[in-house]
N, CA and C of each residue as an Amber inpcrd file, in Angstrom:
protein
   633
 174.8840000  23.8820000 -10.8740000 175.6880000  22.7270000 -10.4870000
 176.6830000  22.9450000 -10.7710000 177.0510000  23.6850000 -11.7960000
 178.3810000  23.7540000 -12.7780000 178.4990000  25.4360000 -12.7510000
 179.4760000  25.9780000 -12.0960000 179.6100000  27.3620000 -11.6300000
 180.2190000  28.2920000 -13.0890000 179.8720000  29.5280000 -13.1670000
 180.7990000  30.2940000 -14.0910000 181.6820000  30.2570000 -14.0020000
 182.6390000  30.2100000 -13.1730000 183.8870000  29.7320000 -13.1970000
 184.6670000  28.3420000 -13.5710000 183.9180000  27.5330000 -13.5990000
 184.0140000  26.4160000 -14.0200000 183.9910000  26.0350000 -15.7260000
 182.9960000  26.8530000 -15.8790000 182.1350000  26.8760000 -17.5130000
 183.4140000  27.8440000 -17.9920000 183.8140000  28.8570000 -17.4310000
 184.9720000  29.4770000 -18.6120000 186.1130000  28.9200000 -18.4980000
 186.7750000  28.5030000 -16.9280000 187.7920000  27.6860000 -17.4170000
 187.8540000  26.8920000 -18.8870000 186.8790000  25.6630000 -18.2460000
 186.4530000  24.7720000 -19.1840000 186.2210000  25.3660000 -20.7320000
 185.8690000  26.3740000 -21.1190000 186.0550000  26.9930000 -22.1650000
 187.1950000  27.0970000 -23.0060000 188.0960000  27.1700000 -22.3000000
 189.8800000  27.3190000 -22.9590000 190.1930000  25.9110000 -23.0810000
 189.4780000  24.7630000 -22.7810000 189.6770000  23.2820000 -23.6520000
 189.4800000  23.0350000 -24.7080000 190.6310000  22.6110000 -25.8390000
 189.8930000  22.1010000 -26.7050000 189.2220000  20.9050000 -27.0050000
 187.8890000  20.8580000 -27.8130000 187.4360000  19.3050000 -27.7760000
 188.0250000  18.1990000 -27.7560000 188.2270000  17.0580000 -27.2730000
 188.4980000  16.2640000 -27.7930000 190.4120000  16.0390000 -27.0610000
 190.4260000  16.8220000 -25.8190000 191.9670000  16.8390000 -25.1970000
 191.8240000  15.9380000 -24.1710000 193.0170000  15.4970000 -23.9160000
 193.7020000  14.7180000 -22.7900000 194.2640000  15.7870000 -21.5180000
 193.1450000  15.7540000 -20.6150000 193.3930000  16.5160000 -19.6920000
 193.7540000  15.8010000 -18.0580000 194.8000000  16.7510000 -17.2200000
 195.1330000  16.4380000 -16.3100000 194.4760000  17.2920000 -14.9100000
 193.7850000  17.4880000 -14.2150000 192.5060000  18.4530000 -13.3460000
 193.4300000  18.2060000 -11.8930000 194.8000000  19.0030000 -11.8380000
 195.3890000  18.9700000 -11.0530000 194.4990000  19.7200000  -9.2210000
 194.2560000  18.9110000  -8.3740000 193.7190000  19.4950000  -7.3100000
 192.1820000  19.6120000  -7.4400000 191.5690000  18.5400000  -7.9460000
 190.0300000  18.2010000  -8.7690000 189.0370000  18.6710000  -7.7350000
 189.3270000  18.5250000  -6.7800000 188.1510000  19.0560000  -4.9490000
 186.9380000  17.9980000  -6.0600000 185.7750000  18.5300000  -6.5030000
 184.9790000  18.0130000  -6.4140000 184.6600000  16.6800000  -7.7830000
 185.5960000  17.2850000  -8.7060000 185.3390000  16.8700000 -10.0270000
 184.2960000  16.9620000 -10.7170000 183.5340000  17.9420000 -10.8520000
 182.9550000  18.4330000 -11.5890000 183.6720000  18.9890000 -12.8010000
 184.3680000  19.4120000 -12.8030000 185.1720000  19.8020000 -13.5970000
 185.2480000  19.1460000 -14.7930000 186.1190000  17.9080000 -14.1830000
 186.2200000  16.6650000 -15.2040000 184.9400000  15.8170000 -16.1340000
 183.9140000  15.9630000 -14.9360000 182.5670000  15.2530000 -15.7730000
 182.3780000  16.4940000 -16.5460000 182.3570000  17.7200000 -16.5380000
 181.6300000  18.5850000 -17.5260000 182.8730000  18.2420000 -18.8740000
 183.7740000  18.6300000 -18.7320000 185.1400000  18.3330000 -19.6620000
 184.4850000  16.7060000 -20.3090000 183.7470000  15.7300000 -20.3220000
 183.9960000  14.3180000 -20.3280000 182.3810000  14.7760000 -21.1200000
 181.3000000  15.5700000 -20.6750000 180.1770000  15.2500000 -21.0560000
 179.8140000  16.0740000 -22.4580000 180.5470000  17.4390000 -22.2400000
 180.3000000  18.5890000 -23.5020000 181.7160000  18.7080000 -24.0440000
 182.8130000  18.4370000 -23.9460000 184.0040000  18.7330000 -24.7120000
 184.7900000  17.1860000 -25.2210000 183.7670000  15.9000000 -24.7390000
 184.8580000  14.9080000 -25.4340000 185.8940000  14.5500000 -24.8710000
 186.3540000  15.3150000 -23.3360000 187.8110000  14.7780000 -23.1930000
 187.7040000  13.9510000 -22.2140000 189.0440000  13.5270000 -22.2940000
 190.2050000  12.3030000 -21.5470000 190.4380000  12.5480000 -20.4810000
 189.7100000  12.7070000 -19.3860000 190.2010000  13.3860000 -17.8000000
 190.8290000  12.8000000 -17.1170000 191.5130000  13.0640000 -15.8810000
 192.2460000  12.5320000 -15.2740000 192.1280000  13.4910000 -14.3010000
 191.6990000  12.9380000 -13.1740000 191.1320000  13.7180000 -12.0130000
 191.8840000  13.4630000 -11.0150000 192.9480000  14.6900000 -10.3170000
 193.9150000  13.8070000  -9.2930000 194.1670000  14.9390000  -8.1480000
 194.0820000  14.9540000  -7.0670000 194.3700000  15.4350000  -5.5790000
 194.6180000  14.8710000  -4.8250000 195.4090000  15.3000000  -3.8180000
 195.9310000  15.3020000  -2.4220000 195.4690000  14.6400000  -1.4130000
 194.1720000  15.6820000  -1.5400000 193.0850000  15.3770000  -0.4900000
 192.3970000  13.8300000  -0.6410000 191.8440000  13.1410000   0.8070000
 191.3380000  11.6960000  -0.0510000 189.5490000  12.2520000   0.2490000
 189.3060000  13.0730000   1.2020000 188.2420000  13.5970000   1.1290000
 187.4930000  14.2490000  -0.3840000 188.1590000  15.1350000  -1.0500000
 188.2710000  15.7250000  -2.2370000 188.5650000  14.6580000  -3.0860000
 189.0320000  13.4760000  -3.1180000 188.8330000  11.9760000  -3.7460000
 187.8010000  11.5160000  -3.8890000 187.3580000  11.0720000  -2.5950000
 186.1350000  10.7800000  -2.1060000 184.8600000  11.0700000  -2.9070000
 184.5460000  12.9490000  -2.5910000 183.9430000  13.3850000  -3.1350000
 183.8680000  13.5260000  -4.8910000 184.8970000  13.4710000  -5.3210000
 185.2500000  13.2900000  -6.8960000 184.5340000  11.7270000  -7.5630000
 184.9780000  10.9720000  -6.4960000 184.4950000   9.3800000  -7.3360000
 182.7760000   9.3760000  -6.7620000 182.3570000  10.1030000  -5.8930000
 181.1760000   9.7950000  -5.8480000 179.7960000  10.6870000  -6.8330000
 180.5060000  11.8580000  -7.0370000 179.8130000  12.6120000  -8.6160000
 180.3870000  12.1560000  -9.5020000 181.5050000  11.3740000  -9.9340000
 181.8800000  10.7290000 -11.1010000 180.8230000   9.7840000 -11.4700000
 180.6970000   9.0010000  -9.9020000 179.7440000   7.6220000 -10.3840000
 178.5360000   8.1970000 -10.6800000 177.8140000   9.2250000  -9.6140000
 176.4890000   9.7650000  -9.9270000 176.0340000  10.0070000 -11.7880000
 177.3990000  10.5680000 -12.0580000 177.0400000  10.9940000 -13.7400000
 177.4860000   9.5800000 -14.6570000 177.6960000   8.3630000 -13.7100000
 178.2060000   7.2880000 -14.8330000 178.9860000   7.2480000 -15.6800000
 180.4050000   7.8960000 -15.1620000 181.4320000   8.1680000 -15.7890000
 182.8690000   7.1750000 -15.1610000 182.3360000   6.7410000 -14.5790000
 183.4400000   5.9260000 -13.7850000 184.2630000   5.2360000 -14.8000000
 184.1010000   4.8110000 -15.7740000 184.6210000   4.3410000 -16.9750000
 185.6480000   4.9300000 -17.9040000 185.0420000   6.3910000 -17.4350000
 185.3820000   7.5860000 -18.3290000 186.3750000   8.1500000 -17.8740000
 186.9430000   8.6300000 -16.4970000 187.2130000   9.6500000 -15.7190000
 188.2100000   8.8170000 -14.7700000 189.1680000   9.1760000 -15.0180000
 190.5430000   8.4840000 -13.8820000 190.7700000   9.2100000 -12.3370000
 190.7350000   8.8520000 -11.6100000 190.6400000   9.4200000 -10.4060000
 192.4390000   9.3300000  -9.5380000 193.2460000   9.8170000  -8.9910000
 194.6150000   9.2860000  -8.8010000 194.3450000  10.5700000  -7.8090000
 195.3850000   9.6010000  -6.6540000 196.1750000  10.2400000  -5.6750000
 197.3140000  10.6630000  -5.8810000 197.3150000  12.2380000  -5.4300000
 198.8930000  12.8400000  -6.4650000 199.3030000  14.2750000  -5.6970000
 200.3920000  14.2600000  -5.4940000 200.9520000  15.3240000  -4.7910000
 201.3970000  16.1680000  -6.2460000 200.1430000  17.3280000  -6.4500000
 200.5120000  17.7360000  -7.9010000 200.5550000  16.9090000  -9.0260000
 201.6520000  16.7140000  -9.9490000 202.0060000  15.9870000 -11.1590000
 203.1580000  15.0260000 -10.7960000 202.7870000  14.6250000  -9.2470000
 204.2600000  13.5770000  -9.1190000 204.1590000  12.3860000  -9.1750000
 202.3320000  11.6230000  -9.3330000 202.3800000  10.7060000  -9.4810000
 201.0200000  10.6860000 -10.2750000 201.1290000  11.6360000 -11.1560000
 200.2450000  11.4350000 -12.4710000 200.5630000  11.2870000 -13.5170000
 200.5330000  10.3410000 -14.9270000 200.5410000   9.9880000 -16.0510000
 200.6250000  10.8100000 -16.9110000 201.1680000  11.6090000 -17.4170000
 200.5910000  12.7600000 -18.5800000 201.7570000  12.5250000 -19.6120000
 201.3460000  13.2030000 -20.7340000 202.1670000  13.2570000 -22.1320000
 202.0840000  15.1480000 -21.6250000 203.2610000  15.3410000 -21.9090000
 204.0840000  16.9160000 -22.4980000 202.8520000  17.5970000 -22.9770000
 202.0370000  17.1260000 -24.4250000 201.3850000  18.1470000 -24.8000000
 199.4030000  17.8670000 -24.3470000 199.6330000  16.9360000 -23.0550000
 198.4640000  17.2590000 -22.3700000 197.9490000  18.6650000 -21.7910000
 196.3700000  18.7520000 -21.6880000 196.0240000  20.0480000 -20.9160000
 196.4090000  19.8070000 -19.6110000 196.9280000  21.0250000 -18.5350000
 197.3930000  20.1110000 -17.4090000 196.3640000  21.7460000 -16.8950000
 195.6150000  21.3940000 -16.1740000 194.5390000  22.4280000 -15.1890000
 194.8720000  22.6810000 -13.7200000 194.9340000  24.0010000 -13.2160000
 195.3800000  23.6170000 -11.9730000 194.3840000  25.1840000 -11.2850000
 193.3660000  25.0410000 -10.6330000 192.9660000  26.2660000 -10.7750000
 192.4360000  26.5280000  -8.9450000 192.3470000  27.3620000  -8.6700000
 192.4140000  27.8520000  -6.8630000 193.3610000  27.5800000  -5.8930000
 194.4590000  27.3300000  -6.4540000 195.5800000  27.6990000  -5.4090000
 196.1910000  29.1060000  -5.3590000 197.2040000  28.9180000  -4.8370000
 197.7390000  29.9020000  -4.3570000 198.9890000  30.2360000  -5.8610000
 199.6590000  31.0830000  -5.9970000 200.9610000  31.3870000  -7.1490000
 201.8490000  30.4140000  -6.7500000 202.3810000  30.8510000  -5.6750000
 203.6440000  29.2430000  -5.1140000 203.5730000  27.8490000  -4.9210000
 202.1990000  27.8280000  -4.4470000 201.8950000  26.3370000  -5.0690000
 201.9810000  25.9950000  -6.1740000 201.1710000  26.9700000  -7.1660000
 201.0220000  26.1580000  -8.4560000 202.9690000  26.5750000  -9.1140000
 203.4580000  27.1860000  -8.4260000 204.7080000  27.4770000  -9.6380000
 205.3630000  26.0200000  -9.3620000 205.1540000  25.5960000  -7.7540000
 205.3470000  24.0620000  -6.9390000 205.2200000  23.0650000  -8.1980000
 204.6220000  23.2830000  -7.8670000 203.2530000  21.9560000  -8.9650000
 204.6490000  21.7940000 -10.2530000 204.5200000  22.9770000 -10.9370000
 204.9570000  23.1660000 -12.2270000 206.4640000  22.8060000 -12.0470000
 206.9070000  23.4140000 -11.3810000 208.3400000  23.0840000 -11.5660000
 208.6380000  21.8910000 -11.7330000 210.0750000  21.6870000 -12.4260000
 210.6750000  20.2440000 -12.9860000 209.3160000  19.2520000 -13.8040000
 208.3450000  19.7530000 -14.3920000 207.7780000  19.2760000 -15.3830000
 207.6160000  20.0680000 -16.5390000 207.8920000  18.9100000 -17.2820000
 207.8080000  18.9680000 -19.2360000 206.4190000  19.4740000 -19.1690000
 205.4960000  20.4450000 -19.6740000 204.3800000  20.6460000 -19.7720000
 204.3910000  21.4850000 -20.9120000 203.3950000  21.5840000 -22.2260000
 203.1470000  22.4720000 -22.9540000 201.9530000  23.3000000 -22.7900000
 200.8780000  22.8430000 -22.0870000 199.6300000  23.1290000 -22.2770000
 199.0540000  23.3540000 -20.9900000 198.7520000  24.7280000 -20.6240000
 198.6260000  24.6600000 -18.9720000 197.2660000  26.0160000 -18.9460000
 196.6420000  25.7270000 -18.1340000 195.0430000  26.6290000 -17.8820000
 195.1940000  26.5560000 -16.5180000 195.1620000  27.8650000 -16.0320000
 195.4960000  27.7470000 -14.7160000 194.5250000  29.1420000 -14.1900000
 194.1890000  29.4250000 -12.6540000 193.3500000  30.2080000 -12.1120000
 193.9890000  30.3030000 -10.7460000 194.9910000  31.3680000 -10.3390000
 195.8260000  31.6530000  -9.3980000 194.6490000  32.4670000  -8.2760000
 194.3230000  32.3670000  -7.0810000 194.1020000  33.0400000  -6.0150000
 194.6880000  34.0110000  -5.7130000 196.0990000  34.1710000  -5.6360000
 197.1980000  35.2700000  -5.0740000 198.1420000  35.7320000  -6.1080000
 198.7010000  36.7370000  -5.9610000 199.4860000  37.2470000  -6.9740000
 199.7050000  37.2610000  -7.8750000 198.9170000  37.4880000  -8.6040000
 198.9770000  37.5820000 -10.1080000 200.0090000  37.9820000 -10.7290000
 200.5410000  39.5230000 -10.4260000 201.9720000  39.8930000 -11.1370000
 202.8140000  38.8900000 -11.0430000 203.0690000  38.4400000  -9.4240000
 204.2030000  37.9590000  -9.1450000 204.2420000  36.0170000 -10.1980000
 203.4650000  35.6730000 -10.3810000 202.3980000  34.3440000 -11.3000000
 203.0620000  34.6690000 -12.9370000 202.6100000  36.1970000 -13.2470000
 202.8690000  36.0550000 -14.1970000 204.1200000  36.8310000 -15.1400000
 204.7020000  37.1300000 -14.0010000 206.4200000  37.7070000 -14.1080000
 207.0180000  36.3560000 -14.1290000 206.4840000  35.3760000 -13.3880000
 207.6830000  34.0360000 -12.9870000 207.4650000  33.0880000 -14.0860000
 206.5350000  32.6430000 -14.3030000 205.3070000  31.6160000 -15.7880000
 206.0030000  32.3740000 -16.8980000 206.0530000  33.6670000 -17.2090000
 206.5940000  33.8750000 -18.6920000 207.9100000  33.9360000 -19.2010000
 208.7370000  33.2720000 -18.3650000 210.0580000  32.6420000 -18.5670000
 209.8800000  31.4990000 -19.0620000 208.4920000  31.3120000 -19.4620000
 208.9290000  29.7270000 -19.8790000 207.5190000  29.4850000 -20.6290000
 206.2760000  30.6500000 -20.6100000 205.4790000  30.3830000 -21.2340000
 204.8770000  31.5940000 -22.1470000 204.0680000  31.5170000 -22.6260000
 203.1430000  32.3220000 -23.5560000 201.3990000  32.5280000 -22.7130000
 201.3720000  33.8890000 -22.4490000 199.8230000  33.8650000 -22.1820000
 199.1590000  33.9920000 -23.4510000 198.1090000  33.0870000 -23.8550000
 197.7670000  33.0360000 -25.2320000 196.1310000  33.9260000 -24.7010000
 195.4370000  33.0090000 -23.7990000 194.2350000  34.2780000 -23.3140000
 193.9760000  34.2010000 -22.0180000 193.2750000  34.9990000 -21.3130000
 192.8090000  35.6960000 -20.4780000 191.7720000  35.5850000 -20.2780000
 190.8040000  35.2410000 -18.9440000 189.4780000  35.4900000 -19.1100000
 189.0560000  35.8280000 -17.7990000 188.6730000  37.2790000 -17.6110000
 187.6680000  37.4890000 -15.9910000 186.8470000  37.2550000 -15.6970000
 186.6030000  36.5870000 -14.5780000 185.2370000  35.8510000 -14.2150000
 184.5130000  36.7670000 -12.4270000 183.7200000  37.3030000 -12.5870000
 183.0720000  38.0400000 -11.4210000 182.0630000  36.8910000 -10.8550000
 182.2720000  36.5150000  -9.3480000 181.5270000  35.2650000  -9.2500000
 181.1370000  35.4150000  -7.5960000 179.9620000  35.8750000  -6.9630000
 179.6760000  35.9400000  -5.5190000 180.8080000  37.3690000  -5.0610000
 180.6400000  38.2970000  -5.6850000 181.3410000  39.6160000  -5.7310000
 183.0740000  39.5730000  -5.8450000 183.5560000  38.5660000  -6.2470000
 185.0220000  38.2200000  -6.1780000 185.3710000  38.1720000  -7.9320000
 186.5890000  38.7840000  -8.1390000 187.6420000  38.6920000  -9.6430000
 188.2330000  37.3740000  -9.0460000 187.9680000  36.6590000 -10.6870000
 188.8300000  35.6350000 -10.7800000 189.7400000  35.6300000 -12.0240000
 190.8140000  35.4390000 -11.9940000 191.5160000  35.5960000 -13.6350000
 192.0080000  34.2690000 -14.1150000 191.6820000  33.7100000 -15.0930000
 191.8490000  32.6830000 -16.0220000 192.8010000  32.7430000 -16.8830000
 193.7450000  32.1950000 -16.6670000 194.8250000  32.2220000 -18.0040000
 195.4540000  30.9300000 -19.1020000 195.8020000  30.7300000 -20.2150000
 195.5460000  29.8500000 -21.0640000 196.8480000  30.2930000 -21.1290000
 198.2280000  29.0490000 -21.2590000 199.3220000  29.2240000 -21.4920000
 200.2120000  28.2840000 -21.9490000 200.6340000  28.5560000 -23.3110000
 201.2460000  27.4020000 -24.4040000 202.6390000  27.8420000 -24.3470000
 203.9000000  26.4270000 -24.0880000 205.2210000  26.9310000 -23.7890000
 205.6190000  27.5700000 -24.8730000 206.4400000  28.5060000 -24.5160000
 207.0320000  29.4110000 -25.6640000 207.5170000  30.6510000 -25.1890000
 208.3100000  31.6330000 -25.8410000 208.9590000  33.0590000 -25.1140000
 208.6020000  33.9220000 -25.6280000 208.0400000  35.0710000 -25.0320000
 207.3280000  36.1990000 -25.6360000 207.9630000  37.3760000 -24.7840000
 208.1990000  38.5890000 -25.1900000 208.6870000  39.7020000 -24.7750000
 207.5570000  40.5460000 -23.8200000 207.6780000  40.5960000 -22.7870000
 205.8540000  41.4260000 -21.9380000 206.3460000  42.3480000 -20.9800000
 205.6290000  44.0470000 -21.4090000 205.8080000  44.8590000 -20.2360000
 205.4400000  44.8490000 -19.3010000 205.6410000  45.4490000 -18.3830000
 205.9790000  45.5540000 -16.5920000 204.0270000  45.6030000 -16.5840000
 203.2140000  46.5880000 -17.6850000 202.1280000  46.3840000 -17.2410000
 200.9620000  45.3800000 -17.9470000 201.6710000  44.6910000 -17.9730000
 201.5180000  43.0730000 -18.8800000 201.2070000  42.2100000 -17.3900000
 202.6740000  42.4080000 -16.6130000 202.6200000  41.6540000 -15.2070000
 201.3090000  42.1430000 -14.4390000 200.9770000  43.2590000 -14.0460000
 199.9360000  44.2100000 -13.4480000 198.3300000  44.1520000 -13.9480000
 198.0770000  44.2000000 -15.1790000 196.8550000  43.9880000 -15.9020000
 196.7680000  43.1000000 -16.5130000 197.3870000  42.3630000 -17.7880000
 197.2640000  41.3790000 -18.0920000 197.2130000  41.6030000 -19.7190000
 197.8000000  40.6690000 -20.4920000 198.5300000  41.3320000 -21.5470000
 197.1460000  41.2540000 -22.6930000 196.4580000  40.1030000 -22.4240000
 195.1210000  39.8760000 -22.9200000 193.6760000  40.6790000 -22.3040000
 193.6380000  40.9430000 -20.8440000 193.0110000  41.7450000 -20.3260000
 192.9300000  43.2260000 -20.6780000 194.4900000  43.6550000 -20.9630000
 194.3600000  45.1640000 -20.9410000 193.3580000  45.3670000 -22.4460000
 193.3610000  44.3490000 -23.3820000 192.9960000  44.9320000 -24.6600000
 191.0940000  44.9130000 -24.7190000 190.9360000  43.9280000 -23.8650000
 189.5080000  43.6280000 -24.3770000 188.6520000  44.4570000 -23.5120000
 187.3920000  45.3390000 -24.3720000 186.8890000  46.2130000 -23.7030000
 185.9810000  45.9490000 -22.7650000 185.0180000  44.1490000 -22.6390000
 184.6250000  43.6060000 -21.5180000 184.8720000  43.3080000 -20.2210000
 186.3700000  43.9150000 -20.0150000 187.1730000  44.0620000 -19.0570000
 187.4640000  45.1590000 -18.4660000 186.8300000  46.5660000 -18.9940000
 187.2080000  47.8530000 -18.6700000 186.5690000  47.6360000 -17.2290000
 185.5710000  47.0940000 -16.5420000 185.1540000  46.7750000 -15.0760000
 186.0550000  46.6930000 -14.2580000 186.3850000  45.4160000 -14.3950000
 187.8290000  45.0320000 -13.3430000 189.1610000  45.9330000 -13.7940000
 189.5220000  46.1670000 -14.9790000 190.5910000  47.4390000 -15.1520000
 190.3410000  48.6900000 -13.9130000 188.8970000  48.8970000 -13.9410000
 188.5760000  50.0400000 -13.2580000 188.6950000  49.5750000 -11.9000000
 188.4810000  48.3830000 -11.5280000 188.2590000  47.9870000 -10.2780000
 189.9690000  47.7020000  -9.6790000 190.9740000  46.9280000 -10.4910000
 192.2910000  46.9810000 -10.4460000 192.5930000  48.3820000 -10.0090000
 192.3030000  50.0290000 -10.4490000 192.8620000  51.3140000 -10.3900000
 192.2950000  51.1670000  -9.5650000 191.3390000  51.4390000  -8.8290000
 191.0130000  51.7010000  -7.3030000 191.4430000  51.2160000  -6.2870000
 191.7290000  49.9090000  -6.3650000 192.3640000  48.8220000  -5.5180000
 193.5630000  49.5690000  -5.3860000 194.6330000  49.8490000  -6.1210000
 195.9370000  49.8740000  -6.1340000 196.0640000  51.7370000  -5.5480000
 194.6150000  52.5650000  -6.0090000 195.2630000  53.7830000  -5.9310000
 195.1260000  53.8900000  -4.0410000 193.9460000  52.8370000  -4.2770000
 193.8760000  53.1710000  -2.2880000 194.9480000  52.3580000  -1.4280000
 195.3680000  51.9890000  -2.1530000 196.8210000  51.2550000  -1.7640000
 197.9010000  52.3410000  -1.5520000 198.1090000  52.9940000  -2.7760000
 198.7500000  54.3680000  -2.9670000 198.9220000  55.5480000  -2.0950000
 197.5380000  55.5390000  -1.9110000 197.2100000  56.3760000  -1.0240000
 197.3000000  56.5000000   0.4700000 197.5630000  54.9670000   0.9980000
 197.7670000  54.9230000   2.1170000 198.9910000  54.4840000   2.5210000
 200.0650000  54.6360000   2.0230000 201.3570000  54.0380000   2.1670000
 202.0460000  55.8530000   2.4090000 202.7140000  55.4480000   3.4790000
 203.1230000  57.1040000   4.5350000 204.3540000  57.6250000   3.0560000
 204.0790000  58.6900000   3.5700000 205.0870000  59.7410000   2.2380000
 206.3100000  59.1610000   2.5690000 206.6090000  58.9770000   4.1930000
 207.9580000  58.6810000   4.6720000 208.7640000  57.1190000   3.6510000
 207.7520000  56.5210000   3.1290000 207.8260000  55.3090000   2.4180000
 207.7700000  55.4820000   1.0240000 209.2400000  56.2710000   0.4660000
 209.7810000  56.7010000  -0.7720000 209.3180000  55.7490000  -1.8250000
 210.5690000  54.3330000  -1.3100000 210.3250000  53.6900000  -2.2750000
 209.0870000  52.9190000  -2.6500000 208.3490000  52.6360000  -1.9890000
 207.2180000  51.7280000  -1.7960000 205.8980000  52.5140000  -2.7490000
 205.9880000  53.8420000  -2.2240000 205.5230000  55.5090000  -2.7610000
 205.3200000  55.3790000  -4.0960000 206.4720000  55.1520000  -4.4760000
 207.0830000  54.9570000  -6.0390000 206.7220000  53.7250000  -7.1940000
 206.5040000  52.7610000  -6.5440000 206.3250000  51.2190000  -6.9540000
 204.8130000  51.4340000  -7.0950000 203.8200000  51.7080000  -6.3340000
 202.6870000  51.6270000  -6.2590000 202.1860000  53.0320000  -7.3560000
 202.8890000  54.0380000  -7.1870000 202.5130000  55.5080000  -8.3710000
 202.7630000  54.6390000  -9.4060000 203.7960000  54.0990000  -9.8040000
 204.1390000  53.2970000 -11.3220000 203.0660000  52.2200000 -11.3520000
 201.8010000  51.2290000 -10.9130000 201.5260000  50.5910000 -10.9160000
 200.1850000  51.2560000 -11.3170000 199.9670000  52.0290000 -10.2680000
 198.5650000  53.2800000 -11.0160000 198.3500000  53.6650000 -11.5940000
 199.4910000  54.2020000 -12.5960000 199.8650000  54.8440000 -13.8900000
 199.7460000  53.4920000 -14.6020000 199.8520000  52.7830000 -14.7840000
 200.0860000  51.3960000 -15.9870000 198.7420000  50.8470000 -15.8950000
 198.2240000  50.9820000 -14.9920000 196.3360000  50.7320000 -15.2180000
 195.6050000  51.5550000 -15.7660000 196.1390000  53.2800000 -14.9840000
 195.1600000  54.4370000 -15.6110000 195.1310000  54.1770000 -17.0650000
 196.3100000  53.6780000 -17.7110000 196.3340000  53.8950000 -19.5730000
 195.1790000  53.2140000 -20.1290000 194.6380000  51.9240000 -18.9940000
 193.3670000  50.9450000 -19.6360000 192.1550000  51.2560000 -19.0550000
 191.9390000  52.4600000 -18.6600000 190.8080000  53.0130000 -17.9320000
 190.5040000  53.5770000 -18.6890000
């Protein structure tokens, strides 16, 4: 019932943490964190059907008195302390950045479904990437990041590959996947589009260093 991706997200949350799960969907992450990491969770979502599903699952596990369920557009209607762990998983980069805008939080665990380069580039203006986990589920790669408030100088290749991912041997298969993906894109760009060709040549070169 608990997917590999959910378990990997949970592994980045310290035990006894206070957690706000934004876009909780079915509430299973909150249930797992409560049962297995002794966390205090708030499950939030803007979708009533998701909240209904979350409440049903929370009731099934007899955790109604331990997990708070809140209807909220992102963090706007959720009470939290800036040291709480904010989890946002399964949304697009633009949506995640919008949710975090104007909110003072120190700890974020995030999994964006789109534009990893753009997300890393934008989020590292204010956050350090403390950890990254790559999960392959049903043939699809997912990248989960743990972020901490602060600043660090990152290289271009860190935005492409990931500052942690590029260092770990266990993620070689994922790096090879990225290399093939961007090589295919590069090869299909018309020679007349010189600027785009040069951009993706640099991307391919950056990834190749770690393969």
